[in-house]
N, CA, C and O of each residue as an XYZ file, in Angstrom:
940
protein
N     165.481    186.266    -27.024
C     164.889    184.803    -27.877
C     164.676    183.601    -27.271
O     163.624    183.048    -26.951
N     165.889    183.249    -27.150
C     166.268    182.220    -26.999
C     166.106    181.522    -25.529
O     165.851    180.351    -25.252
N     166.385    182.848    -24.535
C     166.243    182.610    -23.387
C     164.615    182.404    -22.916
O     164.221    181.726    -21.967
N     163.791    183.201    -23.874
C     162.351    183.135    -23.730
C     161.996    181.613    -23.856
O     161.419    181.072    -22.913
N     162.371    180.779    -25.171
C     162.154    179.884    -25.557
C     162.041    178.745    -24.491
O     161.132    178.017    -24.092
N     163.927    178.988    -24.086
C     164.069    177.987    -22.782
C     163.414    178.155    -21.723
O     163.560    177.234    -20.919
N     162.686    179.045    -21.377
C     162.243    179.163    -20.048
C     160.655    178.606    -20.648
O     160.043    177.950    -19.805
N     159.970    178.783    -21.924
C     158.829    177.991    -22.178
C     159.094    176.559    -22.078
O     158.386    175.833    -21.380
N     160.096    176.122    -22.757
C     160.264    174.735    -22.843
C     160.150    174.056    -21.422
O     159.448    173.052    -21.309
N     161.030    174.740    -19.996
C     161.268    174.704    -18.946
C     159.807    174.594    -18.390
O     159.487    173.832    -17.478
N     159.072    175.330    -18.958
C     157.711    175.692    -18.257
C     156.901    174.347    -18.479
O     156.187    173.818    -17.627
N     157.200    173.743    -20.146
C     155.838    173.213    -20.416
C     156.590    171.094    -19.629
O     155.874    170.096    -19.553
N     157.807    171.159    -19.312
C     158.261    170.087    -19.050
C     157.599    169.861    -17.370
O     157.240    170.674    -16.518
N     157.655    168.172    -17.406
C     157.202    168.070    -15.935
C     158.146    167.919    -15.075
O     159.221    167.457    -15.456
N     157.945    168.273    -13.746
C     158.849    167.786    -12.622
C     159.436    166.436    -12.362
O     158.706    165.556    -12.818
N     160.591    165.949    -11.738
C     161.076    164.710    -11.411
C     159.644    164.291    -11.318
O     158.979    163.756    -12.204
N     159.268    164.619    -10.101
C     158.350    164.094     -8.960
C     156.921    163.582     -9.717
O     156.114    162.773     -9.259
N     156.865    164.157    -10.759
C     155.561    164.218    -11.807
C     156.258    162.977    -12.582
O     155.526    162.168    -13.152
N     156.991    162.893    -12.597
C     157.707    161.704    -13.679
C     158.098    160.483    -13.198
O     158.419    159.481    -13.839
N     158.042    160.659    -11.968
C     158.354    158.821    -10.835
C     157.063    158.638    -10.514
O     156.676    157.522    -10.169
N     156.242    159.677    -10.582
C     154.478    159.119    -10.120
C     153.997    158.911    -11.100
O     153.236    157.960    -10.920
N     153.966    159.218    -12.064
C     153.342    158.634    -13.392
C     154.183    156.998    -13.849
O     153.563    156.037    -14.304
N     155.385    157.018    -13.642
C     156.024    155.395    -13.771
C     155.306    154.751    -12.733
O     154.454    153.942    -13.099
N     155.479    154.949    -11.400
C     155.111    154.082    -10.385
C     153.848    153.553    -10.448
O     153.589    152.452     -9.962
N     152.772    154.469    -11.188
C     151.318    154.371    -11.709
C     150.950    153.100    -12.787
O     150.228    152.104    -12.756
N     151.994    153.812    -13.874
C     152.065    152.756    -14.607
C     152.585    151.254    -14.332
O     152.150    150.289    -14.961
N     153.316    151.186    -13.577
C     154.020    149.897    -12.876
C     153.067    148.890    -12.094
O     153.091    147.663    -12.189
N     152.154    149.725    -11.238
C     150.867    149.236    -10.639
C     149.637    148.530    -11.118
O     148.839    147.660    -10.767
N     149.985    149.640    -12.441
C     148.714    148.855    -13.594
C     149.224    147.694    -14.322
O     148.645    146.665    -14.670
N     150.552    148.117    -14.493
C     150.993    146.946    -15.648
C     150.715    145.696    -14.513
O     150.114    144.702    -14.918
N     151.199    145.764    -12.958
C     151.306    144.390    -11.961
C     149.800    144.246    -12.235
O     149.576    143.496    -13.186
N     148.947    144.655    -11.777
C     147.466    144.672    -11.831
C     146.855    143.619    -12.717
O     146.113    142.682    -12.423
N     147.423    144.060    -14.046
C     146.991    143.322    -15.366
C     147.958    142.216    -15.161
O     147.338    141.184    -14.907
N     149.178    142.050    -15.173
C     149.814    140.916    -14.894
C     149.950    139.741    -14.090
O     150.560    138.708    -14.368
N     149.283    140.039    -13.021
C     149.236    138.768    -11.852
C     148.361    138.184    -12.118
O     148.514    136.971    -11.982
N     146.824    138.716    -12.692
C     145.808    137.848    -13.171
C     146.087    136.524    -14.071
O     145.838    135.322    -13.976
N     146.925    137.639    -15.264
C     147.236    136.784    -16.197
C     147.926    135.473    -16.120
O     147.589    134.360    -16.522
N     148.995    135.904    -15.490
C     149.900    134.803    -14.725
C     149.036    133.770    -14.017
O     149.164    132.617    -14.428
N     148.280    133.957    -13.143
C     147.578    132.715    -12.135
C     146.204    132.240    -13.338
O     145.345    131.536    -12.808
N     146.050    132.452    -14.302
C     145.308    131.836    -15.192
C     146.093    130.966    -16.078
O     145.671    129.871    -16.449
N     147.297    131.474    -16.441
C     148.301    130.935    -17.125
C     148.687    129.558    -16.339
O     148.734    128.419    -16.804
N     148.935    129.981    -15.069
C     149.020    128.824    -13.944
C     148.074    127.888    -14.086
O     148.401    126.758    -14.450
N     147.115    128.120    -13.893
C     145.969    127.202    -13.751
C     145.616    126.307    -14.733
O     145.195    125.200    -14.397
N     145.762    126.725    -16.357
C     145.972    126.129    -17.402
C     146.950    124.661    -17.329
O     146.811    123.442    -17.237
N     148.113    125.804    -17.449
C     149.192    124.176    -17.083
C     149.263    123.608    -16.716
O     149.817    122.600    -17.155
N     148.655    123.737    -15.291
C     148.601    122.382    -14.093
C     148.062    121.446    -14.279
O     148.327    120.699    -13.337
N     147.241    120.843    -15.143
C     146.453    119.726    -15.476
C     147.412    119.451    -16.453
O     148.028    118.406    -16.241
N     147.762    120.133    -17.564
C     148.973    119.499    -18.025
C     150.219    118.988    -17.777
O     150.752    118.024    -18.326
N     150.641    119.689    -16.924
C     151.885    118.721    -16.097
C     151.693    118.205    -15.892
O     152.395    117.284    -16.310
N     150.311    117.662    -14.795
C     149.932    116.596    -14.337
C     149.931    115.599    -15.232
O     150.621    114.583    -15.148
N     149.308    115.814    -15.937
C     149.040    114.448    -17.165
C     150.267    113.845    -17.655
O     150.483    112.650    -17.853
N     151.264    115.125    -17.872
C     152.816    114.712    -18.647
C     153.243    113.845    -17.656
O     153.514    112.696    -18.004
N     153.430    114.344    -15.805
C     154.105    113.624    -15.034
C     153.231    112.206    -14.811
O     154.026    111.275    -14.684
N     152.625    112.014    -14.773
C     151.627    110.801    -14.525
C     151.885    109.688    -15.842
O     151.922    108.494    -15.545
N     152.073    110.115    -17.387
C     152.594    109.477    -18.085
C     154.106    109.422    -18.794
O     154.377    109.075    -19.943
N     154.849    109.798    -17.916
C     155.967    110.124    -18.115
C     156.850    108.982    -18.496
O     157.911    109.151    -19.097
N     156.357    107.727    -18.106
C     157.261    106.348    -18.017
C     156.895    105.658    -19.405
O     157.636    104.844    -19.958
N     155.604    106.101    -19.927
C     155.204    105.765    -21.251
C     155.754    106.587    -22.460
O     155.887    106.096    -23.582
N     156.008    107.647    -22.198
C     156.668    108.439    -23.340
C     157.872    107.966    -23.821
O     158.719    107.663    -22.981
N     158.158    107.824    -25.121
C     159.515    107.392    -25.680
C     160.533    108.471    -25.405
O     160.506    109.700    -25.345
N     161.942    107.004    -25.181
C     163.147    108.377    -24.846
C     163.814    108.438    -25.930
O     164.199    107.603    -26.748
N     163.947    110.179    -25.759
C     164.894    110.602    -26.737
C     166.492    110.649    -26.257
O     167.063    110.933    -25.204
N     166.997    110.132    -27.860
C     168.559    110.335    -27.382
C     169.061    111.465    -28.652
O     168.304    111.656    -29.603
N     169.827    111.872    -28.597
C     170.680    112.937    -29.529
C     171.046    112.341    -30.906
O     171.913    111.469    -30.941
N     170.514    112.704    -31.912
C     171.540    112.301    -33.258
C     171.840    112.917    -33.902
O     171.612    114.117    -33.754
N     172.521    112.432    -34.983
C     173.424    113.240    -35.691
C     174.659    113.637    -35.025
O     174.926    113.264    -33.882
N     175.435    114.407    -35.739
C     176.659    114.873    -34.832
C     176.671    115.999    -34.326
O     177.703    116.665    -34.408
N     175.266    116.628    -33.518
C     175.541    117.403    -32.815
C     175.132    117.039    -31.538
O     174.026    116.523    -31.379
N     176.026    117.282    -30.433
C     175.765    117.174    -29.048
C     176.523    116.235    -28.540
O     177.098    115.518    -29.359
N     176.713    116.008    -27.297
C     177.686    115.121    -26.758
C     177.084    113.986    -25.547
O     176.656    114.311    -24.439
N     177.192    112.479    -26.138
C     176.798    111.588    -25.402
C     177.396    110.979    -24.295
O     178.516    110.509    -24.499
N     176.884    110.862    -23.074
C     177.597    110.642    -21.810
C     177.101    109.259    -21.190
O     175.960    109.177    -20.737
N     178.137    107.977    -21.173
C     177.578    106.969    -20.666
C     178.372    106.077    -19.382
O     179.547    105.711    -19.384
N     177.596    105.912    -18.568
C     178.191    105.250    -17.739
C     178.657    103.815    -17.308
O     177.693    103.059    -17.186
N     179.948    103.195    -17.029
C     180.184    101.945    -16.986
C     179.900    101.725    -15.296
O     180.552    102.255    -14.397
N     178.900    100.922    -15.159
C     179.249    100.445    -13.349
C     179.970     99.228    -13.304
O     180.306     98.673    -12.258
N     180.218     98.796    -14.508
C     181.138     97.567    -13.744
C     182.496     98.295    -13.701
O     183.140     97.941    -12.714
N     183.131     99.204    -14.469
C     184.589     99.777    -14.141
C     184.381    101.230    -13.926
O     185.218    102.050    -14.304
N     183.242    101.577    -13.305
C     183.042    102.671    -12.629
C     184.240    103.738    -13.444
O     185.209    104.273    -12.904
N     183.834    103.834    -14.838
C     184.128    105.024    -15.782
C     183.110    105.614    -16.584
O     182.125    104.958    -16.923
N     183.243    106.589    -16.853
C     182.243    107.595    -18.012
C     182.787    108.130    -19.127
O     183.608    109.047    -19.144
N     182.229    107.433    -20.270
C     182.831    107.008    -21.378
C     181.838    108.327    -22.311
O     180.609    108.367    -22.254
N     182.417    108.999    -22.864
C     181.749    109.942    -23.488
C     182.303    110.238    -25.480
O     183.433    110.258    -25.969
N     181.207    110.382    -26.007
C     181.103    110.374    -27.302
C     180.573    111.633    -28.392
O     179.427    112.061    -28.535
N     181.630    111.985    -28.981
C     180.894    113.583    -29.124
C     180.470    113.165    -30.782
O     181.042    112.234    -31.350
N     179.570    113.854    -31.342
C     179.038    113.762    -32.491
C     178.950    112.126    -32.971
O     179.444    111.617    -33.977
N     178.042    111.403    -31.758
C     177.992    109.786    -32.090
C     179.199    108.843    -32.016
O     179.108    107.628    -31.842
N     180.109    109.391    -32.136
C     181.387    108.533    -32.671
C     182.328    108.496    -31.102
O     182.751    109.583    -30.709
N     182.605    107.323    -30.311
C     183.498    107.157    -29.791
C     184.788    107.750    -30.045
O     185.076    108.182    -31.161
N     185.707    107.797    -28.907
C     186.661    108.460    -29.092
C     187.909    107.127    -28.671
O     187.545    106.119    -28.066
N     189.308    107.331    -29.084
C     190.337    106.152    -29.122
C     190.164    105.619    -28.239
O     190.016    104.398    -28.279
N     190.086    106.661    -26.506
C     190.444    105.910    -25.322
C     189.285    104.890    -25.313
O     189.485    103.715    -25.002
N     188.158    105.327    -25.635
C     186.910    104.719    -25.527
C     186.918    103.341    -26.540
O     186.086    102.477    -26.264
N     187.516    103.184    -27.305
C     187.871    102.054    -28.291
C     188.995    101.375    -27.620
O     189.380    100.377    -28.229
N     189.450    101.573    -26.828
C     190.632    101.197    -26.117
C     189.994    100.012    -24.732
O     189.923     98.784    -24.684
N     189.695    100.889    -23.944
C     188.554    100.577    -22.909
C     187.761     99.527    -23.335
O     187.769     98.479    -22.691
N     187.121     99.643    -24.260
C     186.139     98.258    -24.829
C     186.828     97.503    -25.380
O     186.366     96.364    -25.447
N     187.875     97.678    -25.866
C     188.782     96.188    -26.453
C     189.602     95.679    -25.226
O     189.981     94.508    -25.234
N     189.872     96.421    -24.265
C     190.367     95.872    -22.859
C     189.397     95.477    -22.177
O     189.832     94.673    -21.352
N     188.238     95.618    -22.068
C     186.931     94.869    -21.696
C     186.462     93.713    -21.993
O     185.975     92.781    -21.353
N     186.782     94.013    -23.507
C     186.383     92.559    -24.231
C     187.276     91.170    -23.975
O     186.952     89.983    -23.929
N     188.565     91.877    -23.828
C     189.482     90.936    -23.273
C     189.784     90.191    -22.174
O     190.208     89.044    -22.031
N     189.395     91.323    -21.204
C     189.178     90.786    -19.528
C     187.891     89.656    -19.773
O     188.105     88.476    -19.497
N     186.794     90.004    -20.206
C     185.891     89.423    -20.593
C     185.995     87.865    -20.983
O     185.701     86.963    -20.199
N     186.532     87.634    -22.526
C     187.167     86.417    -22.639
C     188.268     85.282    -21.801
O     188.322     84.052    -21.804
N     189.276     86.595    -20.946
C     189.748     85.433    -20.410
C     188.978     84.942    -19.268
O     189.008     83.750    -18.964
N     188.393     85.672    -18.720
C     187.316     85.545    -17.541
C     186.649     84.196    -17.950
O     186.772     83.239    -17.186
N     185.930     84.064    -19.142
C     185.573     83.025    -19.884
C     186.057     81.819    -19.777
O     185.562     80.748    -19.427
N     187.344     82.219    -20.211
C     188.600     81.176    -20.536
C     188.268     80.032    -19.273
O     187.730     78.930    -19.172
N     189.156     81.340    -18.124
C     189.451     80.813    -16.489
C     188.563     80.182    -16.226
O     188.867     79.054    -15.838
N     187.180     80.480    -16.271
C     185.894     79.513    -16.340
C     185.959     78.314    -16.428
O     185.803     77.499    -15.518
N     186.296     78.032    -18.005
C     186.023     77.011    -18.540
C     186.835     76.119    -18.362
O     186.386     74.986    -18.539
N     188.445     76.244    -17.916
C     189.225     75.686    -17.615
C     188.808     75.211    -16.109
O     188.778     74.063    -15.664
N     188.549     76.233    -15.569
C     188.041     75.624    -13.999
C     187.224     74.763    -13.950
O     187.392     73.907    -13.081
N     186.172     74.664    -14.748
C     184.806     73.709    -14.706
C     185.444     72.475    -15.388
O     185.000     71.422    -14.931
N     186.524     72.306    -16.523
C     186.967     71.491    -17.148
C     187.922     70.605    -15.849
O     187.752     69.419    -15.566
N     188.790     71.413    -15.283
C     189.635     70.606    -14.287
C     188.418     70.256    -12.978
O     188.497     69.198    -12.353
N     187.745     70.887    -12.796
C     186.624     70.433    -11.594
C     186.118     69.125    -12.229
O     186.374     68.193    -11.467
N     185.443     68.684    -13.438
C     185.226     67.641    -14.002
C     186.068     66.558    -13.702
O     185.831     65.576    -12.998
N     187.150     66.882    -14.368
C     188.724     65.738    -14.395
C     188.521     65.368    -12.618
O     188.194     64.227    -12.292
N     188.741     66.401    -11.613
C     188.755     65.900    -10.416
C     187.746     65.104     -9.763
O     188.000     64.449     -8.752
N     186.632     65.140    -10.295
C     185.308     64.485     -9.855
C     185.084     63.314    -10.365
O     184.415     62.435     -9.822
N     185.678     63.234    -11.528
C     186.105     61.806    -12.346
C     187.200     60.868    -11.377
O     186.863     59.803    -10.862
N     188.519     61.456    -11.243
C     189.564     60.974    -10.751
C     189.228     60.268     -9.201
O     189.557     59.188     -8.711
N     188.223     61.689     -8.566
C     187.673     60.931     -7.152
C     186.813     59.752     -7.189
O     186.461     59.112     -6.198
N     186.512     59.519     -8.357
C     185.304     58.696     -8.811
C     185.689     57.592     -8.751
O     185.282     56.720     -7.983
N     186.855     57.471     -9.882
C     187.779     56.258    -10.126
C     188.393     55.675     -8.606
O     188.413     54.497     -8.248
N     188.831     56.751     -7.918
C     189.683     56.283     -6.900
C     188.975     55.631     -5.812
O     189.554     54.816     -5.094
N     187.612     55.979     -5.629
C     186.590     55.273     -4.998
C     185.990     54.180     -5.222
O     185.562     53.373     -4.398
N     185.949     54.139     -6.516
C     185.624     52.708     -7.216
C     186.718     51.584     -6.532
O     186.527     50.608     -5.806
N     187.973     52.198     -7.119
C     188.931     51.217     -7.071
C     189.132     51.078     -5.797
O     189.321     49.873     -5.632
N     189.202     51.622     -4.789
C     189.209     51.305     -3.264
C     187.958     50.735     -2.738
O     188.120     50.262     -1.614
N     186.746     50.630     -3.202
C     185.739     49.610     -2.941
C     186.018     48.568     -3.633
O     185.499     47.556     -3.164
N     186.725     48.379     -4.709
C     186.883     47.017     -5.048
C     188.170     46.253     -4.695
O     188.381     45.062     -4.923
N     189.125     47.268     -4.009
C     190.054     46.677     -3.493
C     189.619     45.842     -2.212
O     189.722     44.633     -2.004
N     188.915     47.220     -1.134
C     188.311     46.713      0.080
C     187.503     45.230     -0.275
O     187.581     44.306      0.536
N     186.792     45.094     -1.438
C     185.897     43.603     -1.621
C     186.897     42.470     -1.856
O     186.534     41.307     -1.682
N     188.071     42.747     -2.224
C     188.875     41.532     -2.967
C     189.724     41.514     -1.603
O     189.993     40.350     -1.307
N     190.212     42.412     -0.712
C     190.499     42.077      0.492
C     189.572     41.102      1.732
O     189.921     40.359      2.650
N     188.446     41.493      1.272
C     187.382     40.531      2.264
C     187.259     39.191      1.547
O     187.061     38.170      2.206
N     187.365     39.158      0.255
C     187.251     38.261     -0.483
C     188.593     36.937     -0.011
O     188.572     35.755      0.332
N     189.364     37.708     -0.186
C     190.696     36.697      0.226
C     190.637     36.670      1.597
O     191.197     35.607      1.865
N     190.289     37.206      2.682
C     189.696     37.093      4.087
C     189.644     35.736      4.641
O     190.204     34.946      5.401
N     188.296     35.970      3.544
C     187.302     34.789      3.924
C     187.686     33.559      3.305
O     187.245     32.568      3.886
N     188.382     33.338      2.292
C     189.257     32.287      1.794
C     189.906     31.835      2.975
O     189.427     31.094      3.833
N     191.119     32.383      2.943
C     192.031     32.551      4.297
C     191.308     31.524      5.437
O     191.612     30.385      5.794
N     190.495     32.203      5.743
C     189.591     31.840      7.091
C     189.251     30.269      6.826
O     189.527     29.318      7.558
N     188.441     30.261      5.325
C     187.521     29.127      5.180
C     189.353     28.094      4.974
O     189.397     26.971      5.475
N     190.502     28.591      4.317
C     191.019     27.324      4.441
C     191.588     27.128      5.650
O     191.715     25.959      6.013
N     192.037     28.177      6.507
C     192.292     27.566      8.130
C     191.821     26.728      8.218
O     192.191     25.554      8.178
N     190.449     27.424      8.424
C     189.224     26.029      9.096
C     189.460     24.671      8.845
O     189.492     23.706      9.609
N     189.673     24.805      7.229
C     189.532     23.627      6.851
C     190.786     22.604      7.158
O     190.824     21.373      7.148
N     191.998     23.788      7.490
C     193.145     22.910      7.960
C     192.551     22.025      9.157
O     192.165     20.863      9.280
N     192.686     23.296     10.080
C     192.355     22.894     11.615
C     191.539     21.908     11.123
O     192.127     20.852     11.357
N     190.351     21.651     10.488
C     189.838     20.313     11.089
C     190.218     19.177     10.833
O     190.079     18.172     11.531
N     190.974     19.328      9.303
C     191.765     17.880      8.983
C     192.846     17.698     10.194
O     193.182     16.575     10.570
N     193.322     18.806     10.728
C     194.663     18.506     11.403
C     194.090     17.826     12.879
O     194.801     16.988     13.433
N     192.937     18.173     13.414
C     192.039     17.723     14.041
C     191.362     16.010     13.712
O     191.176     15.164     14.587
N     191.185     15.898     12.758
C     190.906     14.479     12.191
C     191.940     13.584     12.195
O     191.896     12.408     12.556
N     193.062     14.326     11.691
C     194.309     13.302     12.089
C     194.722     13.352     13.387
O     195.701     12.635     13.595
N     194.353     13.893     14.240
C     194.637     13.935     15.624
C     193.838     12.730     16.092
O     194.459     11.783     16.575
N     192.714     12.689     16.007
C     191.697     11.555     16.046
C     191.958     10.369     15.859
O     192.111      9.467     16.683
N     192.025     10.354     14.510
C     192.509      9.016     13.761
C     193.863      8.681     14.453
O     194.031      7.489     14.710
N     194.658      9.377     14.727
C     196.036      8.741     15.457
C     195.934      8.706     16.799
O     197.032      8.652     17.353
N     194.896      8.717     17.595
C     194.431      8.842     19.157
C     193.557      7.288     18.716
O     194.097      6.363     19.322
N     192.703      6.932     18.079
C     192.521      5.676     17.569
C     193.253      4.528     17.103
O     193.113      3.357     17.456
N     194.175      5.093     16.132
C     195.146      4.003     15.993
C     195.803      3.537     17.394
O     195.941      2.450     17.954
N     196.137      4.844     17.687
C     197.410      3.952     19.215
C     196.148      3.448     20.522
O     196.558      2.899     21.545
N     194.827      3.681     20.344
C     194.276      3.234     21.054
C     193.823      1.724     21.017
O     193.433      1.019     21.948
N     194.005      1.383     19.492
C     193.615      0.320     18.911
C     195.020     -0.688     19.098
O     194.926     -1.911     19.208
N     196.265      0.020     19.113
C     197.394     -0.826     19.124
C     198.073     -0.877     20.372
O     199.166     -1.427     20.506
N     197.372     -0.245     21.400
C     197.794      0.146     22.713
C     197.669     -1.371     23.403
O     198.537     -1.814     24.154
N     196.519     -2.063     23.054
C     196.543     -3.227     24.038
C     196.909     -4.280     23.333
O     196.826     -5.332     23.967
N     197.379     -4.396     21.970
C     197.887     -5.243     20.687
C     199.247     -5.548     21.622
O     199.603     -6.679     21.955
N     199.851     -4.448     21.933
C     201.451     -3.741     21.908
C     201.527     -4.738     23.505
O     202.266     -5.682     23.785
N     200.552     -4.128     24.245
C     200.853     -4.700     25.522
C     200.858     -6.192     25.715
O     201.583     -6.710     26.564
N     199.845     -7.077     24.731
C     199.273     -8.197     24.603
C     200.558     -9.396     24.155
O     200.808    -10.566     24.446
N     201.278     -8.127     23.120
C     201.975     -8.858     22.496
C     203.414     -8.872     22.964
O     204.352     -9.591     22.617
N     203.334     -7.810     23.911
C     204.966     -7.610     24.588
C     205.130     -9.024     25.588
O     206.216     -9.597     25.673
N     204.214     -9.379     26.141
C     204.115    -10.370     27.058
C     204.516    -12.070     26.187
O     205.141    -13.047     26.601
N     203.979    -11.860     25.164
C     204.494    -12.976     24.186
C     204.968    -12.796     22.802
O     204.552    -13.291     21.755
N     206.191    -11.755     23.096
C     207.205    -11.761     22.103
C     207.801    -13.209     21.542
O     208.030    -13.520     20.373
N     207.922    -13.746     22.373
C     208.865    -14.892     21.516
C     207.563    -15.996     20.588
O     207.636    -16.702     19.582
N     206.578    -15.698     21.448
C     205.641    -16.584     20.541
C     204.910    -16.224     19.152
O     204.126    -16.848     18.436
N     205.549    -14.851     19.072
C     204.459    -13.822     17.680
C     205.537    -13.468     17.108
O     206.500    -13.026     17.734
N     205.505    -13.629     15.766
C     206.111    -13.009     14.721
C     205.449    -12.119     13.865
O     204.315    -12.470     13.539
N     205.993    -10.734     13.279
C     205.316     -9.382     13.140
C     205.459     -9.583     11.454
O     206.526     -9.934     10.950
N     204.411     -9.351     10.770
C     204.432     -9.600      9.499
C     203.889     -8.163      8.569
O     202.677     -7.950      8.603
N     204.463     -7.532      8.038
C     203.806     -6.140      7.030
C     203.322     -6.728      5.827
O     204.042     -7.395      5.084
N     202.005     -6.472      5.601
C     201.242     -6.730      4.105
C     201.934     -6.086      3.214
O     202.074     -4.883      3.434
N     202.573     -6.660      1.956
C     202.324     -6.436      0.793
C     201.309     -5.869     -0.104
O     200.110     -6.109      0.035
N     201.858     -5.012     -1.153
C     200.704     -4.814     -1.948
C     200.329     -5.904     -2.574
O     201.218     -6.647     -2.989
N     198.940     -6.255     -2.790
C     198.574     -7.271     -3.495
C     198.624     -8.820     -2.592
O     198.199     -9.844     -3.128
N     199.067     -8.829     -1.491
C     199.128     -9.853     -0.462
C     197.898    -10.260      0.089
O     197.029     -9.480      0.477
N     197.811    -11.877      0.129
C     196.431    -12.136      0.558
C     196.263    -12.852      1.909
O     197.406    -13.246      2.141
N     195.577    -13.194      2.806
C     195.807    -14.048      4.020
C     196.109    -15.406      3.641
O     196.725    -16.092      4.456
N     195.729    -15.964      2.392
C     196.046    -17.673      2.158
C     197.537    -17.150      1.612
O     198.290    -17.961      2.150
N     198.192    -16.434      1.005
C     199.633    -16.245      0.778
C     200.589    -16.545      2.179
O     201.631    -17.142      2.449
N     199.340    -15.577      3.027
C     200.409    -15.242      4.576
C     200.470    -16.739      5.095
O     201.522    -17.311      5.379
N     199.520    -17.158      5.161
C     199.337    -18.550      5.871
C     200.113    -19.627      4.969
O     200.980    -20.301      5.523
N     199.882    -19.795      3.788
C     200.744    -21.210      3.570
C     202.417    -20.450      3.395
O     203.372    -21.104      2.976
N     202.496    -19.262      3.724
C     204.137    -18.838      3.934
C     204.758    -19.274      5.010
O     205.893    -19.748      5.063
N     203.646    -19.031      6.281
C     204.278    -19.449      7.232
C     203.671    -20.645      7.961
O     204.474    -21.052      8.800
N     202.534    -21.357      7.942
C     201.848    -22.757      8.187
C     201.929    -23.564      7.072
O     201.460    -24.686      7.266
N     202.462    -23.323      5.737
C     201.942    -24.557      4.576
C     200.606    -24.840      4.609
O     200.440    -25.964      4.135
N     199.450    -24.278      4.993
C     198.190    -24.557      5.159
C     197.252    -23.685      5.228
O     197.449    -22.613      5.801
N     196.041    -23.998      4.644
C     195.191    -22.931      4.949
C     194.435    -22.924      6.268
O     193.410    -22.251      6.371
N     194.947    -23.717      7.377
C     194.295    -23.739      8.941
C     195.180    -22.557      9.155
O     194.758    -21.923     10.122
N     196.473    -21.897      8.516
C     196.683    -20.737      9.420
C     196.024    -19.373      9.202
O     196.318    -18.318      9.764
N     194.794    -19.656      8.006
C     194.355    -18.311      8.011
C     193.324    -17.621      9.204
O     193.211    -16.437      9.522
N     192.489    -19.058      9.831
C     192.234    -18.762     11.288
C     192.926    -18.523     12.303
O     192.396    -18.000     13.283
N     193.986    -18.786     12.294
C     195.007    -18.229     13.491
C     195.588    -16.667     13.186
O     195.677    -15.805     14.061
N     195.906    -16.508     11.987
C     196.053    -15.167     11.447
C     194.605    -14.465     12.258
O     194.681    -13.732     13.244
N     193.643    -14.778     11.757
C     192.621    -13.950     12.120
C     192.265    -13.626     13.504
O     192.002    -12.461     13.801
N     192.237    -14.540     14.350
C     192.226    -14.571     15.710
C     193.103    -14.014     16.340
O     192.800    -13.433     17.382
N     194.667    -14.040     15.803
C     195.256    -12.860     16.505
C     195.219    -11.557     16.462
O     195.394    -10.696     17.325
N     194.908    -11.510     15.075
C     195.014     -9.860     14.660
C     193.243     -9.196     14.816
O     192.896     -8.053     14.518
N     192.396    -10.244     15.333
C     191.220     -9.696     15.383
C     190.682     -9.654     13.847
O     189.833     -8.779     13.679
N     190.920    -10.225     12.991
C     190.500     -9.917     11.376
C     188.917    -10.796     11.594
O     188.994    -11.780     12.329
N     187.702    -10.521     11.070
C     186.571    -11.051     10.399
C     186.874    -11.662      9.202
O     187.038    -12.873      9.345
N     187.002    -11.280      8.126
C     187.126    -11.193      6.847
C     188.317    -11.661      6.375
O     189.230    -11.814      7.187
N     188.555    -12.020      4.774
C     189.972    -12.092      4.464
C     190.289    -10.293      3.731
O     191.009    -10.194      2.737
N     189.828     -9.369      4.202
C     190.280     -8.378      3.764
C     191.709     -7.476      4.604
O     191.596     -7.097      5.770
N     192.592     -7.316      4.038
C     193.657     -6.751      4.911
C     194.113     -5.695      3.572
O     193.692     -5.695      2.415
N     194.965     -4.967      4.123
C     195.570     -3.772      3.489
C     196.934     -3.809      3.653
O     197.430     -4.333      4.650
N     197.709     -3.221      2.630
C     199.161     -2.838      2.452
C     200.002     -1.948      3.188
O     199.937     -0.744      2.942
N     200.706     -2.341      3.972
C     201.155     -1.878      5.058
C     200.710     -2.216      6.219
O     201.332     -1.664      7.127
N     199.908     -2.882      6.544
C     199.209     -3.408      7.586
C     199.880     -4.202      8.535
O     199.856     -5.317      8.013
N     200.437     -4.297      9.561
C     201.305     -4.898     10.424
C     200.417     -6.100     10.824
O     199.369     -5.910     11.441
N     200.909     -7.559     10.410
C     199.812     -8.614     11.259
C     200.707     -9.664     12.269
O     201.780    -10.148     11.909
N     200.235     -9.862     13.262
C     200.907    -10.748     14.339
C     200.772    -12.385     13.652
O     199.767    -13.032     13.359
N     201.559    -12.567     13.593
C     201.564    -14.409     13.463
C     201.782    -15.286     14.262
O     202.962    -15.333     14.607
N     201.157    -15.984     14.693
C     201.456    -16.597     16.284
C     202.652    -18.246     15.715
O     202.383    -18.876     14.692
N     203.695    -18.568     16.504
C     204.422    -19.007     15.683
C     203.791    -20.402     15.748
O     202.914    -20.407     16.612
N     203.942    -21.708     15.075
C     203.740    -22.671     14.930
C     204.166    -23.736     15.886
O     203.890    -24.914     15.661
């Protein structure tokens, strides 16, 4: 009985080739139905994707919130990556931020000190330039004064030389004339407050001697000066 049942079941079951052929047919049917649906879906999604791509700059940026996920930030100045898990930075990140702030503060202080030193240097240079200009002006003024003094001295010396020459030229003929008549002439130096009248009275005991003194010395009036040397002809 059992053998007959087994024979019947075997006779009722399909062969492997039939099973494979059935599978292939079903797969082909599925492919035929799936390809058009995929194409339709793609056609529908294409304009949507194009619109999203065109307006991606206008969309708001989304950042992870809460304590889920990991946030990564890249620092361009120090070329380091800062990570914060659950929205909180780690201890290393805090240290790096503190060091960064310290470095920035130091940099600002250095820049301020450099600026102050630069301003001081500029002020010193300006003062020095002004001092040098004033010094040059004073030197020029002193040179001008010295030149003027030298010029004045030179003029005075020239005048003195000329006056001496004139005096010598005036004295020369008198000396030559008197050298021949030394025995007949007496020389008198005029004292302060002394007049021709007094001298004439001293040598001639009369006013007639005034005319003789005038002729001997080439004097036209009564004016004589203290220290002047007069020739007095002997009576």
